[in-house]
C-alpha positions in Angstrom: 120.5 63.5 93.6 118.1 61.4 91.6 119.2 58.1 90.1 121.8 58.7 87.4 124.3 56.7 85.6 126.8 59.5 85.8 127.9 60.0 89.5 129.0 63.5 88.8 125.3 64.5 88.3 125.1 64.3 92.1 125.7 67.9 93.2 128.4 68.9 95.6 126.8 69.8 98.9 129.7 71.7 100.4 132.3 70.9 103.0 131.2 69.2 106.3 132.0 66.6 108.8 129.9 63.5 108.5 128.3 64.1 111.9 127.2 67.7 111.0 125.9 66.5 107.6 123.9 63.7 109.4 122.4 66.4 111.7 121.3 68.3 108.6 119.7 65.2 107.1 117.8 64.7 110.3 116.7 68.3 110.2 115.4 67.8 106.6 113.6 64.6 107.6 112.0 66.5 110.6 110.8 69.3 108.3 109.3 66.7 105.9 107.6 65.0 108.8 106.0 68.3 109.7 104.9 68.8 106.0 103.3 65.4 105.9 101.2 66.5 108.8 100.0 63.0 109.9 100.1 62.0 113.5 101.6 58.6 113.9 104.8 56.7 114.7 108.0 57.5 112.8 110.7 54.8 112.9 113.8 55.7 114.9 116.4 55.0 112.3 119.3 57.3 112.2 121.2 58.6 109.1 124.1 56.7 107.5 127.1 57.5 105.5 127.9 56.2 102.1 130.5 56.9 99.4 129.9 59.2 96.5 130.2 56.9 93.5 133.0 57.9 91.2 134.7 60.2 93.8 137.5 59.6 96.3 136.0 57.7 99.2 138.4 59.2 101.6 137.4 62.8 100.7 133.7 62.7 99.6 130.6 61.2 101.2 126.8 61.2 101.1 124.3 61.0 103.9 121.2 58.9 103.6 118.3 58.8 106.1 115.6 56.1 105.6 112.6 56.1 107.8 109.0 55.0 107.9 105.8 56.7 109.1 102.9 54.6 110.3 99.8 56.8 110.9 97.6 56.5 114.0 94.8 55.5 111.5 95.1 54.4 107.9 92.6 57.0 106.6 95.0 59.7 107.6 97.1 58.9 104.6 94.3 59.6 102.1 95.2 62.5 99.8 98.5 63.2 101.5 100.7 62.3 98.5 98.6 64.7 96.3 98.9 67.4 98.9 102.7 66.9 99.1 103.0 67.1 95.4 101.4 70.6 95.7 103.1 71.7 98.9 106.7 70.6 98.5 107.5 73.1 95.7 106.3 75.9 98.1 109.1 74.8 100.4 111.9 74.7 97.8 111.4 71.2 96.5 111.2 70.3 92.8 109.0 67.3 92.0 111.1 65.1 89.6 108.9 62.0 89.7 105.3 61.3 90.7 103.0 58.3 90.1 102.4 54.6 90.7 105.3 52.2 90.6 105.4 49.0 88.7 104.6 46.7 91.7 101.4 44.8 91.9 100.3 47.2 94.6 100.9 50.3 92.3 102.4 52.2 95.3 102.5 55.9 94.7 106.0 57.3 94.5 107.1 60.9 94.8 110.7 62.0 94.3 111.7 65.6 94.9 115.0 67.5 94.9 115.9 70.6 96.9 118.6 72.1 94.9 119.3 74.9 97.4 119.8 72.5 100.3 121.3 69.7 98.1 119.0 67.0 99.3 116.6 64.6 97.6 113.7 62.7 99.0 111.8 59.6 97.8 108.5 59.0 99.4 106.5 55.8 98.8 102.9 55.4 99.9 102.5 51.8 100.9 98.7 51.9 100.9 98.2 48.1 100.7 100.7 47.2 103.5 99.4 46.2 106.9 99.5 48.7 108.4 99.6 51.3 105.6 102.6 53.6 105.8 105.0 56.0 104.1 108.5 55.0 103.4 110.9 57.9 103.1 114.6 58.1 102.1 116.4 61.4 102.4 119.7 61.6 100.5 122.3 64.4 100.4 124.5 65.6 97.7 128.2 64.8 97.9 130.0 66.5 100.9 133.7 67.0 101.0 135.3 66.3 104.4 137.2 69.3 105.8 141.0 69.2 105.5 142.6 67.3 108.3 139.3 65.4 109.2 138.3 61.8 108.5 134.9 60.6 107.4 133.1 58.8 110.2 131.2 55.9 108.7 127.9 54.9 110.5 
């Protein structure tokens, strides 16, 4: 689920229609929103469907769900990334990357995998943006479309 040069490192997430898998991605995003615990405005972007690199595009797909959270006040984000680093493992997430990126703003990045649920999340704390925010991208493992079904792309 993390970046990899070998596409087969992306785990198989089971068999599902793309709509049911998108619903699961939204559920994961909602649970992450609750874990963040910050009141604010979450963007209203829905999940999308993409191909599983290196696999048959008519049979396999991944779901991605990018969204942003802007807090009611900027100071609400103070310490949240550190708390998430501690709390996510208690909820089945394994932290695979944590720390500042190479941008001039040194945005704190957290990447975590949930091996049981076959999802990964990348959270970026954009502290120096106006307004400060969190950018999240939830990505599934590779789903296989059920026999007789077609992948809906959205």
